[in-house]
N, C-alpha and C positions, 0 to 999 in steps of 0.2 A: 204518752197515754196516761191518763189519770188513774191512779190505783187506790187513792185514799181521799176521803172527804172529811175535813176537820171543821167543826162547828164551834163558834162562840156560843154561849148559852143565853145570857140576859140580852134581850132585844133581838135575838135570832130564833132560838128554839122556844124560849120562854119569855112571855111579855111581862118581865119582872123589873124593868128599869125603875118604874115608879115605886115598886115595893122596896127596893133598896134605898131610894130617896126617903120614903116615908119612915122606914125603920131607923135610918140614921138620924133623921130629924127628931123622931120621938125620943131617942136617947140624948141628943144634943140639947133638946128643949128643956130638959131638967136643969141644965146649967146656963140657960139663956143664950145658947150659941147656934140656934137653928139657921139653916142655909136656905135662901130663897131659891125657887126652882130654876130661874134663869142662870144664876151663879153656879148651881150644881151642874147644869147641862154644859155650861161653858168651861168649867174648870175641874169638875170632879167625875164626870160621866165615864163609866167603864173602868175606873181605878179601884184597887183593893181598898178595904176600909182603913187598913193601917196607913196607906198612902194618903188617903183623904184626911186622916187625923194629923199626919205630919204637915200637910198643907195648912190645916186650921191652926196649928201651933205657930207656923211662920206668919200667917196672914192676920190672925185674930188673937194670938196669945193663948190658945188652948193649952192648959198645963199638961206636960208630958206624963205626969203621974196619973192622969185620968185616962190615958189611952187604953190601958188594959180593961178597965171597967166599962168604958164607952164601947169598946169593941165587943165585949161579951153581951152587953145590952142590945147592941145593934144586931148581932147574930141571932139572939133570942127572938127579937121582934120580927126579923126576916123569916125565921122558921114558922112563926105564928101566921104571918101573911101567906106563906107558901101553902100551909095546910088549908087555909081558908079559901085561897083563890086558884091554886095551880090545878089544872084539869087537862086531860088528854085533848089534843087538837087533831082532828082527822087528817088534815093535809100534811101535818108534820109526821104523823105515824105512817101515812102512805109513803111519803118521801123516804123516810128511813128504812121502812120495810123493803121497798123496791130496790133501793141502793144496796142493801144487804144481800138481797136475793141475786143481784147482778154481780156480786163478788167484790164490792168495794169495801175496804177497811174504813171504819168510822170511829171518830173520836170527838169528844167535847173538850175544848181547851178554854177555861174560864178563869177570870180574875177573882171569882168567888172562892170561898173555902170549900174543902172536899165535902163536908157534911151537907152543905147547902146544895151542891151539885148533885150528890147522890139522891137527896130527898126530892128535888125538883124533877130529876130524870125519872125517878120511880113514880111520882104522882102523874107525870105526863105520859107514862107508859112507853118511854123511849130507852130506858137503861138497858134492857135485855139485848138490844141490837148494837150497843156501843162496845167496841173492842177496847177502848181506852178512855179514861177520864183523867184530865190533867187540871189541877187546881193551883191556886197561888201558893199553896203550901208545898208543892212539888218542885218549885223552882226558886232560885235565889233572886231572880229579877222578873217581876210580873210585866205584863203589857204596860207600856208600849214597847218594851224589849221583846224580841222575837223568841226568847228562850223556850217558852212552853210549846210553841209551834215547832221549833227545832227538835225539842224532846220527842214530840209525837212522830215527826218525820223519821228520826233515828229509830224509834221503837218499831216502826213498820218496815224499816230497812229499805227505804225508797229514796229516790232523788227528790229534792224540793220541787222540781218541775213536774213530778208525778202526783202532787197533792193539790187539791182545791180547798181553799179556806173561805168560809162564809163569815163575814163580819158586818157590824152595823155602825160602830162609832170610830172617831178619829184615832183614839189610842189603839184600838184593836186592828184597824186597817193598817196603821203604821207597823205594828208588829207582824201582821200577816205578810205585807209586802217585803219587809226586811228579811223574812225567812226564805225568800226566793220562790215561794209557791205561787200558783195562780190564785187570784182573789175575786170573789163575788161579793160586792157590797150591796147590802139590803137596807131598806129604810125601816121596816118593822117586821115582826114575825109573820104578818100576813103575806109578805113577799116571798117567804120561804116555801116553795112548792117543788115537787119532783120535776115538773116541767122546766122551771127556771134552772134548777141544778143540772138537769140533763143537757140543756142548751149550753150552759157554761162548760160542762165536761166536753161536749162535742167541739166547741170553739177552741178549747185548749188543745185538743187532739189535732185539729186542722192547723193551728198555729205551729205545733211541733212538726207536722209533716212538711210545712213550708220552709222550715229552717234548714 
């Protein structure tokens, strides 16, 4: 039986994937190192900024000494975009509220920094129903490693098979599956509805009964 629902944030609860791309490129463009959209989707999507910068160093020679400055700039631009664009979404609030009322433990596990997660969850009016927020600063290995999902599962003192994880990109899906939890893969935040989550929870329960 599912006892906890764990959400990725960007691309699942918040339609912020383009915001991260725009913010990073705005910082990189200062040094003539902007990334085209297709390359970002293929090689960088869902990764923490520090990991993206390490990839840029290996692939395009981005100086390591610029990483700290570029990371700070990127986070500042991301916050600006969040304030300008992040708004509550009815279907997400409905899903989270109903799941909470039904007794499920809820968490956000994101490769973003904590400050960004807190801000976006507050602007989307979802934070008050979350029992746990896990950022890339709370683990030693971000996604695609399963560490942050394992951390949330331990926090709730449940078996991995008692958790359902919602993910949207390859790195996140890899982390979710490696944690041993049930996984609901979504295409965009529009796919995240109470009805779809409820169906996935019921399917997981049926699967458990058949074992």
